[in-house]
Each structure stands twice: as C-alpha cells, then as structure tokens.
PDB file of N, CA, C and O in Angstrom:
ATOM      1  N   MET A   1     -28.212   6.289 -45.943  1.00  0.00           N
ATOM      2  CA  MET A   1     -29.069   7.390 -45.526  1.00  0.00           C
ATOM      3  C   MET A   1     -28.324   8.700 -45.705  1.00  0.00           C
ATOM      4  O   MET A   1     -27.223   8.831 -45.170  1.00  0.00           O
ATOM      5  N   PRO A   2     -28.838   9.638 -46.398  1.00  0.00           N
ATOM      6  CA  PRO A   2     -28.122  10.886 -46.627  1.00  0.00           C
ATOM      7  C   PRO A   2     -28.116  11.825 -45.422  1.00  0.00           C
ATOM      8  O   PRO A   2     -27.349  12.787 -45.406  1.00  0.00           O
ATOM      9  N   GLN A   3     -28.944  11.573 -44.424  1.00  0.00           N
ATOM     10  CA  GLN A   3     -28.969  12.463 -43.257  1.00  0.00           C
ATOM     11  C   GLN A   3     -27.758  12.253 -42.349  1.00  0.00           C
ATOM     12  O   GLN A   3     -27.368  13.168 -41.623  1.00  0.00           O
ATOM     13  N   MET A   4     -27.169  11.080 -42.379  1.00  0.00           N
ATOM     14  CA  MET A   4     -26.057  10.782 -41.476  1.00  0.00           C
ATOM     15  C   MET A   4     -24.751  11.315 -42.054  1.00  0.00           C
ATOM     16  O   MET A   4     -24.483  11.181 -43.248  1.00  0.00           O
ATOM     17  N   ALA A   5     -23.957  11.911 -41.199  1.00  0.00           N
ATOM     18  CA  ALA A   5     -22.650  12.399 -41.625  1.00  0.00           C
ATOM     19  C   ALA A   5     -21.694  11.213 -41.758  1.00  0.00           C
ATOM     20  O   ALA A   5     -21.791  10.256 -40.990  1.00  0.00           O
ATOM     21  N   PRO A   6     -20.801  11.263 -42.695  1.00  0.00           N
ATOM     22  CA  PRO A   6     -19.842  10.161 -42.826  1.00  0.00           C
ATOM     23  C   PRO A   6     -18.858  10.147 -41.650  1.00  0.00           C
ATOM     24  O   PRO A   6     -18.217  11.153 -41.344  1.00  0.00           O
ATOM     25  N   LEU A   7     -18.759   9.011 -41.016  1.00  0.00           N
ATOM     26  CA  LEU A   7     -17.883   8.869 -39.852  1.00  0.00           C
ATOM     27  C   LEU A   7     -16.728   7.947 -40.226  1.00  0.00           C
ATOM     28  O   LEU A   7     -16.932   6.870 -40.787  1.00  0.00           O
ATOM     29  N   SER A   8     -15.547   8.375 -39.915  1.00  0.00           N
ATOM     30  CA  SER A   8     -14.390   7.531 -40.204  1.00  0.00           C
ATOM     31  C   SER A   8     -14.023   6.729 -38.954  1.00  0.00           C
ATOM     32  O   SER A   8     -14.503   7.011 -37.857  1.00  0.00           O
ATOM     33  N   TRP A   9     -13.170   5.733 -39.140  1.00  0.00           N
ATOM     34  CA  TRP A   9     -12.765   4.900 -38.018  1.00  0.00           C
ATOM     35  C   TRP A   9     -11.983   5.697 -36.994  1.00  0.00           C
ATOM     36  O   TRP A   9     -12.071   5.416 -35.799  1.00  0.00           O
ATOM     37  N   LEU A  10     -11.230   6.671 -37.430  1.00  0.00           N
ATOM     38  CA  LEU A  10     -10.421   7.461 -36.496  1.00  0.00           C
ATOM     39  C   LEU A  10     -11.300   8.317 -35.589  1.00  0.00           C
ATOM     40  O   LEU A  10     -11.051   8.399 -34.387  1.00  0.00           O
ATOM     41  N   THR A  11     -12.322   8.953 -36.150  1.00  0.00           N
ATOM     42  CA  THR A  11     -13.196   9.775 -35.307  1.00  0.00           C
ATOM     43  C   THR A  11     -14.002   8.907 -34.345  1.00  0.00           C
ATOM     44  O   THR A  11     -14.224   9.293 -33.198  1.00  0.00           O
ATOM     45  N   LEU A  12     -14.438   7.742 -34.805  1.00  0.00           N
ATOM     46  CA  LEU A  12     -15.151   6.853 -33.885  1.00  0.00           C
ATOM     47  C   LEU A  12     -14.229   6.336 -32.782  1.00  0.00           C
ATOM     48  O   LEU A  12     -14.640   6.230 -31.627  1.00  0.00           O
ATOM     49  N   PHE A  13     -12.996   6.016 -33.135  1.00  0.00           N
ATOM     50  CA  PHE A  13     -12.032   5.556 -32.135  1.00  0.00           C
ATOM     51  C   PHE A  13     -11.773   6.636 -31.094  1.00  0.00           C
ATOM     52  O   PHE A  13     -11.788   6.354 -29.896  1.00  0.00           O
ATOM     53  N   ILE A  14     -11.536   7.862 -31.533  1.00  0.00           N
ATOM     54  CA  ILE A  14     -11.291   8.967 -30.603  1.00  0.00           C
ATOM     55  C   ILE A  14     -12.522   9.224 -29.742  1.00  0.00           C
ATOM     56  O   ILE A  14     -12.398   9.497 -28.548  1.00  0.00           O
ATOM     57  N   PHE A  15     -13.697   9.139 -30.335  1.00  0.00           N
ATOM     58  CA  PHE A  15     -14.940   9.361 -29.604  1.00  0.00           C
ATOM     59  C   PHE A  15     -15.112   8.340 -28.479  1.00  0.00           C
ATOM     60  O   PHE A  15     -15.427   8.715 -27.350  1.00  0.00           O
ATOM     61  N   PHE A  16     -14.910   7.064 -28.772  1.00  0.00           N
ATOM     62  CA  PHE A  16     -15.100   6.038 -27.749  1.00  0.00           C
ATOM     63  C   PHE A  16     -13.981   6.048 -26.713  1.00  0.00           C
ATOM     64  O   PHE A  16     -14.216   5.723 -25.549  1.00  0.00           O
ATOM     65  N   ILE A  17     -12.781   6.413 -27.114  1.00  0.00           N
ATOM     66  CA  ILE A  17     -11.696   6.531 -26.139  1.00  0.00           C
ATOM     67  C   ILE A  17     -11.972   7.676 -25.167  1.00  0.00           C
ATOM     68  O   ILE A  17     -11.721   7.551 -23.968  1.00  0.00           O
ATOM     69  N   MET A  18     -12.482   8.778 -25.679  1.00  0.00           N
ATOM     70  CA  MET A  18     -12.809   9.906 -24.796  1.00  0.00           C
ATOM     71  C   MET A  18     -13.948   9.548 -23.840  1.00  0.00           C
ATOM     72  O   MET A  18     -13.919   9.931 -22.671  1.00  0.00           O
ATOM     73  N   ILE A  19     -14.937   8.825 -24.324  1.00  0.00           N
ATOM     74  CA  ILE A  19     -16.024   8.384 -23.435  1.00  0.00           C
ATOM     75  C   ILE A  19     -15.484   7.435 -22.367  1.00  0.00           C
ATOM     76  O   ILE A  19     -15.886   7.512 -21.206  1.00  0.00           O
ATOM     77  N   TYR A  20     -14.582   6.547 -22.753  1.00  0.00           N
ATOM     78  CA  TYR A  20     -13.987   5.612 -21.804  1.00  0.00           C
ATOM     79  C   TYR A  20     -13.185   6.357 -20.737  1.00  0.00           C
ATOM     80  O   TYR A  20     -13.286   6.033 -19.554  1.00  0.00           O
ATOM     81  N   ILE A  21     -12.398   7.339 -21.134  1.00  0.00           N
ATOM     82  CA  ILE A  21     -11.594   8.097 -20.175  1.00  0.00           C
ATOM     83  C   ILE A  21     -12.488   8.899 -19.239  1.00  0.00           C
ATOM     84  O   ILE A  21     -12.243   8.926 -18.033  1.00  0.00           O
ATOM     85  N   ILE A  22     -13.510   9.545 -19.762  1.00  0.00           N
ATOM     86  CA  ILE A  22     -14.423  10.321 -18.921  1.00  0.00           C
ATOM     87  C   ILE A  22     -15.173   9.404 -17.960  1.00  0.00           C
ATOM     88  O   ILE A  22     -15.370   9.759 -16.798  1.00  0.00           O
ATOM     89  N   PHE A  23     -15.589   8.239 -18.425  1.00  0.00           N
ATOM     90  CA  PHE A  23     -16.272   7.278 -17.562  1.00  0.00           C
ATOM     91  C   PHE A  23     -15.365   6.833 -16.416  1.00  0.00           C
ATOM     92  O   PHE A  23     -15.821   6.734 -15.277  1.00  0.00           O
ATOM     93  N   ASN A  24     -14.094   6.565 -16.696  1.00  0.00           N
ATOM     94  CA  ASN A  24     -13.173   6.146 -15.641  1.00  0.00           C
ATOM     95  C   ASN A  24     -12.877   7.271 -14.660  1.00  0.00           C
ATOM     96  O   ASN A  24     -12.757   7.024 -13.460  1.00  0.00           O
ATOM     97  N   ILE A  25     -12.759   8.489 -15.144  1.00  0.00           N
ATOM     98  CA  ILE A  25     -12.508   9.622 -14.252  1.00  0.00           C
ATOM     99  C   ILE A  25     -13.697   9.841 -13.323  1.00  0.00           C
ATOM    100  O   ILE A  25     -13.518  10.071 -12.127  1.00  0.00           O
ATOM    101  N   VAL A  26     -14.909   9.769 -13.867  1.00  0.00           N
ATOM    102  CA  VAL A  26     -16.107   9.954 -13.044  1.00  0.00           C
ATOM    103  C   VAL A  26     -16.221   8.851 -11.998  1.00  0.00           C
ATOM    104  O   VAL A  26     -16.572   9.123 -10.849  1.00  0.00           O
ATOM    105  N   ASN A  27     -15.930   7.616 -12.381  1.00  0.00           N
ATOM    106  CA  ASN A  27     -15.996   6.518 -11.412  1.00  0.00           C
ATOM    107  C   ASN A  27     -14.910   6.628 -10.355  1.00  0.00           C
ATOM    108  O   ASN A  27     -15.139   6.257  -9.203  1.00  0.00           O
ATOM    109  N   TYR A  28     -13.747   7.122 -10.711  1.00  0.00           N
ATOM    110  CA  TYR A  28     -12.658   7.236  -9.751  1.00  0.00           C
ATOM    111  C   TYR A  28     -12.954   8.329  -8.723  1.00  0.00           C
ATOM    112  O   TYR A  28     -12.742   8.118  -7.529  1.00  0.00           O
ATOM    113  N   TYR A  29     -13.430   9.471  -9.156  1.00  0.00           N
ATOM    114  CA  TYR A  29     -13.640  10.583  -8.247  1.00  0.00           C
ATOM    115  C   TYR A  29     -15.003  10.552  -7.563  1.00  0.00           C
ATOM    116  O   TYR A  29     -15.229  11.346  -6.650  1.00  0.00           O
ATOM    117  N   SER A  30     -15.906   9.686  -7.957  1.00  0.00           N
ATOM    118  CA  SER A  30     -17.200   9.611  -7.283  1.00  0.00           C
ATOM    119  C   SER A  30     -17.164   8.684  -6.073  1.00  0.00           C
ATOM    120  O   SER A  30     -18.127   8.635  -5.309  1.00  0.00           O
ATOM    121  N   PHE A  31     -16.074   7.951  -5.887  1.00  0.00           N
ATOM    122  CA  PHE A  31     -15.952   7.055  -4.738  1.00  0.00           C
ATOM    123  C   PHE A  31     -15.630   7.882  -3.502  1.00  0.00           C
ATOM    124  O   PHE A  31     -14.682   8.667  -3.501  1.00  0.00           O
ATOM    125  N   LEU A  32     -16.431   7.699  -2.440  1.00  0.00           N
ATOM    126  CA  LEU A  32     -16.238   8.469  -1.214  1.00  0.00           C
ATOM    127  C   LEU A  32     -15.464   7.637  -0.200  1.00  0.00           C
ATOM    128  O   LEU A  32     -15.878   6.541   0.176  1.00  0.00           O
ATOM    129  N   TYR A  33     -14.343   8.179   0.230  1.00  0.00           N
ATOM    130  CA  TYR A  33     -13.545   7.509   1.235  1.00  0.00           C
ATOM    131  C   TYR A  33     -14.038   7.903   2.620  1.00  0.00           C
ATOM    132  O   TYR A  33     -14.440   9.045   2.844  1.00  0.00           O
ATOM    133  N   SER A  34     -14.004   6.954   3.545  1.00  0.00           N
ATOM    134  CA  SER A  34     -14.367   7.277   4.923  1.00  0.00           C
ATOM    135  C   SER A  34     -13.154   7.901   5.606  1.00  0.00           C
ATOM    136  O   SER A  34     -12.042   7.378   5.538  1.00  0.00           O
ATOM    137  N   ILE A  35     -13.395   9.019   6.258  1.00  0.00           N
ATOM    138  CA  ILE A  35     -12.305   9.752   6.902  1.00  0.00           C
ATOM    139  C   ILE A  35     -12.045   9.145   8.274  1.00  0.00           C
ATOM    140  O   ILE A  35     -12.945   9.053   9.109  1.00  0.00           O
ATOM    141  N   LYS A  36     -10.830   8.742   8.488  1.00  0.00           N
ATOM    142  CA  LYS A  36     -10.463   8.157   9.771  1.00  0.00           C
ATOM    143  C   LYS A  36      -9.922   9.264  10.676  1.00  0.00           C
ATOM    144  O   LYS A  36      -9.001   9.992  10.305  1.00  0.00           O
ATOM    145  N   THR A  37     -10.501   9.376  11.854  1.00  0.00           N
ATOM    146  CA  THR A  37     -10.067  10.409  12.795  1.00  0.00           C
ATOM    147  C   THR A  37      -9.512   9.772  14.061  1.00  0.00           C
ATOM    148  O   THR A  37      -9.794  10.228  15.170  1.00  0.00           O
ATOM    149  N   SER A  38      -8.741   8.740  13.896  1.00  0.00           N
ATOM    150  CA  SER A  38      -8.156   8.079  15.059  1.00  0.00           C
ATOM    151  C   SER A  38      -6.816   8.736  15.395  1.00  0.00           C
ATOM    152  O   SER A  38      -6.050   9.131  14.517  1.00  0.00           O
ATOM    153  N   LYS A  39      -6.572   8.834  16.682  1.00  0.00           N
ATOM    154  CA  LYS A  39      -5.304   9.422  17.132  1.00  0.00           C
ATOM    155  C   LYS A  39      -4.273   8.319  17.310  1.00  0.00           C
ATOM    156  O   LYS A  39      -4.535   7.298  17.946  1.00  0.00           O
ATOM    157  N   LYS A  40      -3.129   8.537  16.752  1.00  0.00           N
ATOM    158  CA  LYS A  40      -2.067   7.558  16.872  1.00  0.00           C
ATOM    159  C   LYS A  40      -1.169   7.931  18.043  1.00  0.00           C
ATOM    160  O   LYS A  40      -0.714   9.070  18.155  1.00  0.00           O
ATOM    161  N   THR A  41      -0.921   6.967  18.906  1.00  0.00           N
ATOM    162  CA  THR A  41      -0.014   7.211  20.028  1.00  0.00           C
ATOM    163  C   THR A  41       1.365   6.706  19.634  1.00  0.00           C
ATOM    164  O   THR A  41       1.533   5.556  19.228  1.00  0.00           O
ATOM    165  N   SER A  42       2.313   7.562  19.757  1.00  0.00           N
ATOM    166  CA  SER A  42       3.677   7.183  19.397  1.00  0.00           C
ATOM    167  C   SER A  42       4.442   6.793  20.650  1.00  0.00           C
ATOM    168  O   SER A  42       4.420   7.498  21.659  1.00  0.00           O
ATOM    169  N   LYS A  43       5.107   5.675  20.567  1.00  0.00           N
ATOM    170  CA  LYS A  43       5.927   5.213  21.682  1.00  0.00           C
ATOM    171  C   LYS A  43       7.375   5.611  21.458  1.00  0.00           C
ATOM    172  O   LYS A  43       7.891   5.567  20.342  1.00  0.00           O
ATOM    173  N   LYS A  44       8.001   5.992  22.531  1.00  0.00           N
ATOM    174  CA  LYS A  44       9.425   6.275  22.445  1.00  0.00           C
ATOM    175  C   LYS A  44      10.173   4.989  22.785  1.00  0.00           C
ATOM    176  O   LYS A  44      10.047   4.451  23.885  1.00  0.00           O
ATOM    177  N   ILE A  45      10.933   4.523  21.843  1.00  0.00           N
ATOM    178  CA  ILE A  45      11.655   3.271  22.027  1.00  0.00           C
ATOM    179  C   ILE A  45      13.017   3.590  22.630  1.00  0.00           C
ATOM    180  O   ILE A  45      13.819   4.330  22.060  1.00  0.00           O
ATOM    181  N   SER A  46      13.248   3.012  23.792  1.00  0.00           N
ATOM    182  CA  SER A  46      14.547   3.233  24.427  1.00  0.00           C
ATOM    183  C   SER A  46      15.377   1.942  24.303  1.00  0.00           C
ATOM    184  O   SER A  46      14.912   0.842  24.603  1.00  0.00           O
ATOM    185  N   TYR A  47      16.575   2.122  23.867  1.00  0.00           N
ATOM    186  CA  TYR A  47      17.472   1.000  23.676  1.00  0.00           C
ATOM    187  C   TYR A  47      18.428   0.920  24.854  1.00  0.00           C
ATOM    188  O   TYR A  47      19.052   1.913  25.227  1.00  0.00           O
ATOM    189  N   ASN A  48      18.540  -0.265  25.439  1.00  0.00           N
ATOM    190  CA  ASN A  48      19.496  -0.482  26.519  1.00  0.00           C
ATOM    191  C   ASN A  48      20.674  -1.244  25.951  1.00  0.00           C
ATOM    192  O   ASN A  48      20.630  -2.464  25.794  1.00  0.00           O
ATOM    193  N   TRP A  49      21.726  -0.508  25.645  1.00  0.00           N
ATOM    194  CA  TRP A  49      22.902  -1.139  25.085  1.00  0.00           C
ATOM    195  C   TRP A  49      23.781  -1.676  26.201  1.00  0.00           C
ATOM    196  O   TRP A  49      24.134  -0.960  27.139  1.00  0.00           O
ATOM    197  N   LYS A  50      24.122  -2.937  26.082  1.00  0.00           N
ATOM    198  CA  LYS A  50      24.967  -3.582  27.104  1.00  0.00           C
ATOM    199  C   LYS A  50      26.291  -3.960  26.433  1.00  0.00           C
ATOM    200  O   LYS A  50      26.393  -4.978  25.748  1.00  0.00           O
ATOM    201  N   TRP A  51      27.278  -3.129  26.644  1.00  0.00           N
ATOM    202  CA  TRP A  51      28.575  -3.374  26.015  1.00  0.00           C
ATOM    203  C   TRP A  51      29.452  -4.165  26.939  1.00  0.00           C
ATOM    204  O   TRP A  51      30.591  -4.476  26.593  1.00  0.00           O
TER     205      TRP A  51
END
C-alpha cells in the first residue's frame, strides 16, 4: 500500500518500548496508598546491669 510509511524494525522497537515504559509508569503512579495515621508509642528500655 503506498499510503503507509515504511517502518523499520528499530522504529517499531523504540515505539513499543516507549509504550511499555509509559504504561508501567501510569500503572505505578495510579495506585493509591492508604495513609496510616496511627500514633506510635515509644517505650524507654531501662537496663538493669548486675555486675
């Protein structure tokens, strides 16, 4: 078909790799993490040294 531009393997490879990278970036950043607002209580550990 004369309407189609000639595509080489390198341009097709780069095209699909870019689509793959963009797809992974969109899937990674579209995931919503639940924000945990729990308060952590810290204990002071006292050591009883018996020499």
